[in-house]
C-alpha positions as CSV (number, residue, x, y, z in Angstrom):
1,M,0.4,0.4,27.7
2,A,-1.4,1.1,24.4
3,T,1.9,1.2,22.5
4,G,3.0,-2.1,23.9
5,D,-0.4,-3.6,23.1
6,S,-0.3,-2.3,19.5
7,K,3.2,-3.7,19.0
8,K,2.1,-7.1,20.3
9,Y,-1.0,-7.1,18.1
10,A,1.0,-5.9,15.1
11,Q,3.6,-8.7,15.6
12,A,0.9,-11.3,15.9
13,L,-0.8,-10.1,12.7
14,Y,2.6,-10.0,10.9
15,E,3.4,-13.6,11.9
16,V,0.1,-14.9,10.7
17,C,-0.3,-12.9,7.5
18,V,3.3,-12.7,6.3
19,E,5.0,-15.8,7.6
20,K,2.3,-18.5,7.9
21,T,-0.6,-17.6,5.6
22,S,-1.1,-18.2,2.0
23,P,-2.5,-15.2,0.1
24,K,-5.9,-16.9,-0.5
25,D,-6.5,-17.1,3.3
26,L,-5.6,-13.5,4.2
27,D,-9.2,-12.2,4.2
28,K,-10.2,-14.9,6.7
29,Y,-7.3,-14.1,9.1
30,I,-7.7,-10.4,8.9
31,A,-11.4,-10.6,9.6
32,G,-10.7,-12.8,12.6
33,F,-8.0,-10.4,13.8
34,I,-10.5,-7.5,13.6
35,E,-13.1,-9.6,15.5
36,L,-10.5,-10.3,18.2
37,L,-9.7,-6.6,18.6
38,S,-13.4,-5.9,18.9
39,L,-13.9,-8.6,21.5
40,E,-11.0,-7.3,23.5
41,N,-12.2,-3.7,23.1
42,K,-9.0,-2.7,21.3
43,L,-10.4,-1.4,18.0
44,G,-9.2,2.1,19.1
45,L,-5.6,0.8,18.5
46,L,-6.3,-0.3,14.9
47,N,-4.5,2.7,13.3
48,E,-1.5,2.3,15.5
49,I,-1.4,-1.5,15.0
50,M,-1.6,-1.0,11.2
51,E,1.2,1.6,11.2
52,K,3.5,-0.9,13.2
53,F,2.4,-3.8,11.0
54,S,3.2,-1.8,7.8
55,A,6.6,-0.9,9.2
56,M,7.3,-4.5,10.0
57,C,6.4,-5.5,6.4
58,D,8.5,-2.7,4.9
59,N,11.5,-3.6,7.1
60,S,11.3,-7.3,6.4
61,G,11.2,-6.9,2.6
62,A,8.2,-9.2,2.5
63,V,6.0,-6.6,0.8
64,V,7.2,-3.9,-1.6
65,N,4.9,-0.9,-2.2
66,A,5.2,0.4,-5.7
67,T,3.5,3.4,-7.4
68,I,2.9,3.4,-11.1
69,I,2.1,6.7,-12.7
70,S,0.7,6.5,-16.2
71,P,-1.6,8.4,-18.5
72,K,-4.1,5.5,-18.5
73,K,-4.7,2.2,-16.6
74,I,-2.1,-0.4,-17.2
75,S,-3.1,-3.9,-18.4
76,E,-2.8,-7.0,-16.3
77,M,0.0,-8.2,-18.6
78,Q,1.9,-5.0,-18.0
79,A,1.4,-5.2,-14.3
80,G,2.7,-8.8,-14.4
81,K,5.9,-7.7,-16.3
82,I,6.4,-4.8,-13.9
83,K,6.1,-7.2,-10.9
84,E,8.7,-9.5,-12.5
85,F,11.0,-6.6,-13.0
86,I,10.7,-5.5,-9.3
87,K,11.3,-9.1,-8.1
88,K,14.5,-9.2,-10.1
89,H,15.8,-6.2,-8.2
90,V,14.5,-6.7,-4.7
91,V,13.8,-9.7,-2.5
92,C,10.1,-9.8,-1.6
93,K,7.1,-12.0,-1.3
94,D,4.6,-9.7,-2.7
95,I,4.2,-6.3,-4.4
96,V,1.4,-3.9,-3.8
97,F,0.6,-1.4,-6.6
98,E,-0.8,2.0,-6.3
99,E,-1.8,3.4,-9.7
100,K,-1.9,7.1,-10.3
101,R,-2.9,8.9,-13.5
102,D,-1.0,11.8,-15.0
103,G,-2.5,13.3,-18.1
104,K,0.7,15.2,-18.8
105,L,2.5,11.9,-19.7
106,L,2.2,11.1,-23.4
107,G,2.7,7.4,-22.9
108,G,4.7,4.9,-20.9
109,F,4.9,5.1,-17.1
110,V,6.9,6.1,-14.1
111,L,7.6,3.4,-11.6
112,K,8.5,4.2,-7.9
113,F,9.4,1.6,-5.3
114,R,11.5,1.8,-2.2
115,D,14.1,4.5,-3.1
116,M,14.0,4.0,-6.8
117,V,12.3,6.0,-9.6
118,L,12.3,4.5,-13.1
119,D,11.0,6.9,-15.7
120,L,9.9,5.0,-18.7
121,S,7.4,7.6,-19.8
122,T,7.6,9.2,-23.3
123,K,8.0,12.6,-21.7
124,G,10.9,11.2,-19.6
125,R,12.6,9.6,-22.5
126,I,12.4,12.8,-24.5
127,S,13.9,14.7,-21.6
128,Q,16.7,12.1,-21.3
129,L,17.4,12.4,-25.1
130,R,17.4,16.2,-24.8
131,D,20.0,16.1,-22.0
132,Y,22.1,13.6,-23.9
133,I,22.2,15.8,-27.0
134,K,23.2,18.9,-24.9
135,K,26.3,17.1,-23.7
């Protein structure tokens, strides 16, 4: 029955957080959700609930998870422009960034989201140019 319960809780969380809640109220609803799980002695299902919730978000297109790999932290302005770029290419309500550092990159960044990889790093551009010249 745990799988059925976790699916039910994940669906409830999804409906509240994605469909009916403004981003500013998310903290309040998530805290209430965790309190509800505690009161019902269901905290042991939290990992399973979150896996199902994450899958629902990914399948709905509501949230896009993106990874930015760069030699240094990107600025807020750069993050905003990257979000605009992603929103032009996929339908979504929100974008969640994970930033990773790669000291081997000379500059620029590599952007990964869904099944796309966009290499705008200096290293990648040099490699593309090298391949182009070899043709």
